[in-house]
N, CA, C and O atoms as a CHARMM CRD file, in Angstrom:
* protein
*
  164
    1    1 MET  N     15.48400 -34.81700 -12.17800 PROA 1      0.00000
    2    1 MET  CA    15.29400 -33.73200 -11.25400 PROA 1      0.00000
    3    1 MET  C     14.77300 -34.25500  -9.91600 PROA 1      0.00000
    4    1 MET  O     15.15500 -33.73900  -8.86500 PROA 1      0.00000
    5    2 ARG  N     13.91000 -35.26800  -9.93900 PROA 2      0.00000
    6    2 ARG  CA    13.36900 -35.79900  -8.69600 PROA 2      0.00000
    7    2 ARG  C     14.47900 -36.30400  -7.78400 PROA 2      0.00000
    8    2 ARG  O     14.47300 -36.03000  -6.58400 PROA 2      0.00000
    9    3 ASP  N     15.43800 -37.04600  -8.35400 PROA 3      0.00000
   10    3 ASP  CA    16.54900 -37.56700  -7.56600 PROA 3      0.00000
   11    3 ASP  C     17.33200 -36.42700  -6.92600 PROA 3      0.00000
   12    3 ASP  O     17.70400 -36.49200  -5.75400 PROA 3      0.00000
   13    4 HSD  N     17.57200 -35.40200  -7.69800 PROA 4      0.00000
   14    4 HSD  CA    18.32000 -34.26000  -7.18100 PROA 4      0.00000
   15    4 HSD  C     17.56600 -33.58900  -6.03600 PROA 4      0.00000
   16    4 HSD  O     18.15700 -33.25800  -5.00800 PROA 4      0.00000
   17    5 LEU  N     16.27000 -33.39200  -6.21500 PROA 5      0.00000
   18    5 LEU  CA    15.48200 -32.75300  -5.16400 PROA 5      0.00000
   19    5 LEU  C     15.37600 -33.61800  -3.92100 PROA 5      0.00000
   20    5 LEU  O     15.41500 -33.11100  -2.79900 PROA 5      0.00000
   21    6 ALA  N     15.24100 -34.92300  -4.12000 PROA 6      0.00000
   22    6 ALA  CA    15.03800 -35.81800  -2.98200 PROA 6      0.00000
   23    6 ALA  C     16.32600 -36.08900  -2.19900 PROA 6      0.00000
   24    6 ALA  O     16.28400 -36.28000  -0.98400 PROA 6      0.00000
   25    7 HSD  N     17.46100 -36.10700  -2.88700 PROA 7      0.00000
   26    7 HSD  CA    18.68700 -36.55600  -2.22700 PROA 7      0.00000
   27    7 HSD  C     19.77900 -35.50300  -2.12000 PROA 7      0.00000
   28    7 HSD  O     20.69600 -35.64800  -1.31200 PROA 7      0.00000
   29    8 ARG  N     19.69900 -34.46000  -2.91000 PROA 8      0.00000
   30    8 ARG  CA    20.75500 -33.43800  -2.88700 PROA 8      0.00000
   31    8 ARG  C     20.14400 -32.05100  -2.79000 PROA 8      0.00000
   32    8 ARG  O     20.55600 -31.13800  -3.50600 PROA 8      0.00000
   33    9 TYR  N     19.18100 -31.88800  -1.92500 PROA 9      0.00000
   34    9 TYR  CA    18.43800 -30.63200  -1.87400 PROA 9      0.00000
   35    9 TYR  C     19.27700 -29.43700  -1.47100 PROA 9      0.00000
   36    9 TYR  O     18.88300 -28.30500  -1.75000 PROA 9      0.00000
   37   10 PHE  N     20.41300 -29.63500  -0.82800 PROA 10     0.00000
   38   10 PHE  CA    21.26500 -28.49900  -0.48100 PROA 10     0.00000
   39   10 PHE  C     22.00200 -27.95800  -1.70400 PROA 10     0.00000
   40   10 PHE  O     22.45500 -26.81400  -1.69800 PROA 10     0.00000
   41   11 ASP  N     22.12500 -28.78000  -2.75900 PROA 11     0.00000
   42   11 ASP  CA    22.78000 -28.36900  -4.00700 PROA 11     0.00000
   43   11 ASP  C     21.79800 -27.78700  -5.01900 PROA 11     0.00000
   44   11 ASP  O     22.21300 -27.34400  -6.09000 PROA 11     0.00000
   45   12 THR  N     20.53700 -27.77900  -4.70800 PROA 12     0.00000
   46   12 THR  CA    19.50600 -27.42900  -5.67700 PROA 12     0.00000
   47   12 THR  C     19.61300 -25.96700  -6.10800 PROA 12     0.00000
   48   12 THR  O     19.77100 -25.06500  -5.28600 PROA 12     0.00000
   49   13 VAL  N     19.52300 -25.76500  -7.41600 PROA 13     0.00000
   50   13 VAL  CA    19.48000 -24.41500  -7.98400 PROA 13     0.00000
   51   13 VAL  C     17.99900 -24.10200  -8.19000 PROA 13     0.00000
   52   13 VAL  O     17.36600 -24.62500  -9.10700 PROA 13     0.00000
   53   14 TYR  N     17.46900 -23.26400  -7.34800 PROA 14     0.00000
   54   14 TYR  CA    16.03700 -23.02500  -7.34600 PROA 14     0.00000
   55   14 TYR  C     15.55800 -22.28800  -8.59600 PROA 14     0.00000
   56   14 TYR  O     14.37600 -22.35800  -8.93400 PROA 14     0.00000
   57   15 GLY  N     16.44000 -21.59400  -9.27400 PROA 15     0.00000
   58   15 GLY  CA    16.07800 -20.96900 -10.53500 PROA 15     0.00000
   59   15 GLY  C     15.70600 -21.99600 -11.59100 PROA 15     0.00000
   60   15 GLY  O     14.81800 -21.75600 -12.40900 PROA 15     0.00000
   61   16 VAL  N     16.38100 -23.14100 -11.57700 PROA 16     0.00000
   62   16 VAL  CA    16.06400 -24.21600 -12.52000 PROA 16     0.00000
   63   16 VAL  C     14.67700 -24.77600 -12.22400 PROA 16     0.00000
   64   16 VAL  O     13.90700 -25.05300 -13.14300 PROA 16     0.00000
   65   17 ILE  N     14.36300 -24.93900 -10.95600 PROA 17     0.00000
   66   17 ILE  CA    13.04600 -25.45000 -10.57500 PROA 17     0.00000
   67   17 ILE  C     11.96300 -24.44400 -10.96000 PROA 17     0.00000
   68   17 ILE  O     10.92400 -24.82500 -11.49900 PROA 17     0.00000
   69   18 ALA  N     12.19800 -23.18500 -10.69000 PROA 18     0.00000
   70   18 ALA  CA    11.22300 -22.15300 -11.03600 PROA 18     0.00000
   71   18 ALA  C     11.00200 -22.10200 -12.54500 PROA 18     0.00000
   72   18 ALA  O      9.86500 -21.96600 -12.99700 PROA 18     0.00000
   73   19 ALA  N     12.06300 -22.20800 -13.32000 PROA 19     0.00000
   74   19 ALA  CA    11.93600 -22.19500 -14.77400 PROA 19     0.00000
   75   19 ALA  C     11.17600 -23.42400 -15.26300 PROA 19     0.00000
   76   19 ALA  O     10.36000 -23.32200 -16.17800 PROA 19     0.00000
   77   20 THR  N     11.43300 -24.57000 -14.66800 PROA 20     0.00000
   78   20 THR  CA    10.71800 -25.79100 -15.03900 PROA 20     0.00000
   79   20 THR  C      9.23500 -25.64200 -14.77000 PROA 20     0.00000
   80   20 THR  O      8.40900 -25.99100 -15.61300 PROA 20     0.00000
   81   21 VAL  N      8.89200 -25.12500 -13.59900 PROA 21     0.00000
   82   21 VAL  CA     7.48500 -24.94100 -13.24600 PROA 21     0.00000
   83   21 VAL  C      6.82500 -23.93700 -14.18700 PROA 21     0.00000
   84   21 VAL  O      5.70100 -24.15300 -14.64200 PROA 21     0.00000
   85   22 ALA  N      7.51400 -22.85400 -14.47400 PROA 22     0.00000
   86   22 ALA  CA     6.93400 -21.80100 -15.30400 PROA 22     0.00000
   87   22 ALA  C      6.81700 -22.20400 -16.77300 PROA 22     0.00000
   88   22 ALA  O      5.85100 -21.83000 -17.43800 PROA 22     0.00000
   89   23 GLU  N      7.78900 -22.96100 -17.28700 PROA 23     0.00000
   90   23 GLU  CA     7.83600 -23.24500 -18.71700 PROA 23     0.00000
   91   23 GLU  C      7.31700 -24.62900 -19.09500 PROA 23     0.00000
   92   23 GLU  O      6.72000 -24.78500 -20.16100 PROA 23     0.00000
   93   24 ASP  N      7.52600 -25.62400 -18.25900 PROA 24     0.00000
   94   24 ASP  CA     7.20300 -26.99900 -18.63700 PROA 24     0.00000
   95   24 ASP  C      5.87300 -27.50300 -18.08900 PROA 24     0.00000
   96   24 ASP  O      5.21300 -28.32200 -18.72900 PROA 24     0.00000
   97   25 VAL  N      5.47700 -27.03400 -16.93400 PROA 25     0.00000
   98   25 VAL  CA     4.25000 -27.54300 -16.32400 PROA 25     0.00000
   99   25 VAL  C      2.98600 -27.08200 -17.06000 PROA 25     0.00000
  100   25 VAL  O      2.10300 -27.91000 -17.28600 PROA 25     0.00000
  101   26 PRO  N      2.85100 -25.82000 -17.44200 PROA 26     0.00000
  102   26 PRO  CA     1.61500 -25.41800 -18.12900 PROA 26     0.00000
  103   26 PRO  C      1.31800 -26.21200 -19.40900 PROA 26     0.00000
  104   26 PRO  O      0.17200 -26.61900 -19.60100 PROA 26     0.00000
  105   27 PRO  N      2.29800 -26.45100 -20.29200 PROA 27     0.00000
  106   27 PRO  CA     1.98400 -27.28800 -21.46100 PROA 27     0.00000
  107   27 PRO  C      1.61400 -28.72500 -21.07600 PROA 27     0.00000
  108   27 PRO  O      0.78600 -29.35000 -21.73800 PROA 27     0.00000
  109   28 LEU  N      2.21600 -29.24100 -20.02300 PROA 28     0.00000
  110   28 LEU  CA     1.88100 -30.58600 -19.56300 PROA 28     0.00000
  111   28 LEU  C      0.44100 -30.63400 -19.06200 PROA 28     0.00000
  112   28 LEU  O     -0.29400 -31.56900 -19.37900 PROA 28     0.00000
  113   29 VAL  N      0.03900 -29.64200 -18.28900 PROA 29     0.00000
  114   29 VAL  CA    -1.33800 -29.57500 -17.78800 PROA 29     0.00000
  115   29 VAL  C     -2.31800 -29.49000 -18.95200 PROA 29     0.00000
  116   29 VAL  O     -3.34900 -30.16200 -18.94500 PROA 29     0.00000
  117   30 ALA  N     -2.00400 -28.66800 -19.95000 PROA 30     0.00000
  118   30 ALA  CA    -2.88100 -28.54400 -21.11700 PROA 30     0.00000
  119   30 ALA  C     -3.00200 -29.86600 -21.86100 PROA 30     0.00000
  120   30 ALA  O     -4.09200 -30.23100 -22.30300 PROA 30     0.00000
  121   31 ALA  N     -1.89900 -30.58300 -22.00400 PROA 31     0.00000
  122   31 ALA  CA    -1.93100 -31.87200 -22.69400 PROA 31     0.00000
  123   31 ALA  C     -2.76600 -32.88700 -21.92300 PROA 31     0.00000
  124   31 ALA  O     -3.52000 -33.65000 -22.52600 PROA 31     0.00000
  125   32 VAL  N     -2.64200 -32.90500 -20.61400 PROA 32     0.00000
  126   32 VAL  CA    -3.42900 -33.82800 -19.79900 PROA 32     0.00000
  127   32 VAL  C     -4.91200 -33.48900 -19.90300 PROA 32     0.00000
  128   32 VAL  O     -5.74800 -34.38900 -19.99100 PROA 32     0.00000
  129   33 LYS  N     -5.24400 -32.20600 -19.89400 PROA 33     0.00000
  130   33 LYS  CA    -6.64400 -31.80500 -20.04000 PROA 33     0.00000
  131   33 LYS  C     -7.20500 -32.24800 -21.38600 PROA 33     0.00000
  132   33 LYS  O     -8.33900 -32.72100 -21.45800 PROA 33     0.00000
  133   34 ARG  N     -6.41500 -32.10000 -22.45900 PROA 34     0.00000
  134   34 ARG  CA    -6.87500 -32.55200 -23.78200 PROA 34     0.00000
  135   34 ARG  C     -7.11300 -34.05800 -23.78300 PROA 34     0.00000
  136   34 ARG  O     -8.10400 -34.52500 -24.34500 PROA 34     0.00000
  137   35 LEU  N     -6.23300 -34.81000 -23.17200 PROA 35     0.00000
  138   35 LEU  CA    -6.40700 -36.26100 -23.09000 PROA 35     0.00000
  139   35 LEU  C     -7.66400 -36.61700 -22.31300 PROA 35     0.00000
  140   35 LEU  O     -8.42900 -37.48900 -22.72400 PROA 35     0.00000
  141   36 LEU  N     -7.87500 -35.94100 -21.18800 PROA 36     0.00000
  142   36 LEU  CA    -9.06500 -36.22900 -20.38200 PROA 36     0.00000
  143   36 LEU  C    -10.33800 -35.85800 -21.12300 PROA 36     0.00000
  144   36 LEU  O    -11.33400 -36.57800 -21.04600 PROA 36     0.00000
  145   37 ASP  N    -10.31400 -34.73600 -21.84300 PROA 37     0.00000
  146   37 ASP  CA   -11.48200 -34.34300 -22.64000 PROA 37     0.00000
  147   37 ASP  C    -11.77900 -35.39100 -23.69100 PROA 37     0.00000
  148   37 ASP  O    -12.94100 -35.73100 -23.91400 PROA 37     0.00000
  149   38 ARG  N    -10.76600 -35.90100 -24.32900 PROA 38     0.00000
  150   38 ARG  CA   -10.93300 -36.91100 -25.36100 PROA 38     0.00000
  151   38 ARG  C    -11.51900 -38.20700 -24.77900 PROA 38     0.00000
  152   38 ARG  O    -12.32600 -38.87700 -25.42200 PROA 38     0.00000
  153   39 GLU  N    -11.10200 -38.54500 -23.56300 PROA 39     0.00000
  154   39 GLU  CA   -11.57300 -39.78400 -22.93300 PROA 39     0.00000
  155   39 GLU  C    -13.01300 -39.68300 -22.42000 PROA 39     0.00000
  156   39 GLU  O    -13.70500 -40.69500 -22.31300 PROA 39     0.00000
  157   40 THR  N    -13.45900 -38.48100 -22.10800 PROA 40     0.00000
  158   40 THR  CA   -14.80800 -38.33700 -21.54400 PROA 40     0.00000
  159   40 THR  C    -15.87000 -38.13900 -22.60800 PROA 40     0.00000
  160   40 THR  O    -17.04600 -38.00400 -22.27100 PROA 40     0.00000
  161   41 ARG  N    -15.50500 -38.11700 -23.86600 PROA 41     0.00000
  162   41 ARG  CA   -16.50500 -37.97100 -24.94100 PROA 41     0.00000
  163   41 ARG  C    -17.15000 -39.26800 -25.27200 PROA 41     0.00000
  164   41 ARG  O    -18.01100 -39.32300 -26.15000 PROA 41     0.00000
């Protein structure tokens, strides 16, 4: 996706980006928080 956004931004389907942000980012943030919590104990 990064390559597409960086080099072909006129072809970008913004619905795909919105869905990625809405569906994939929150679980990633939660996983990173769990890892950080584990490391700070």
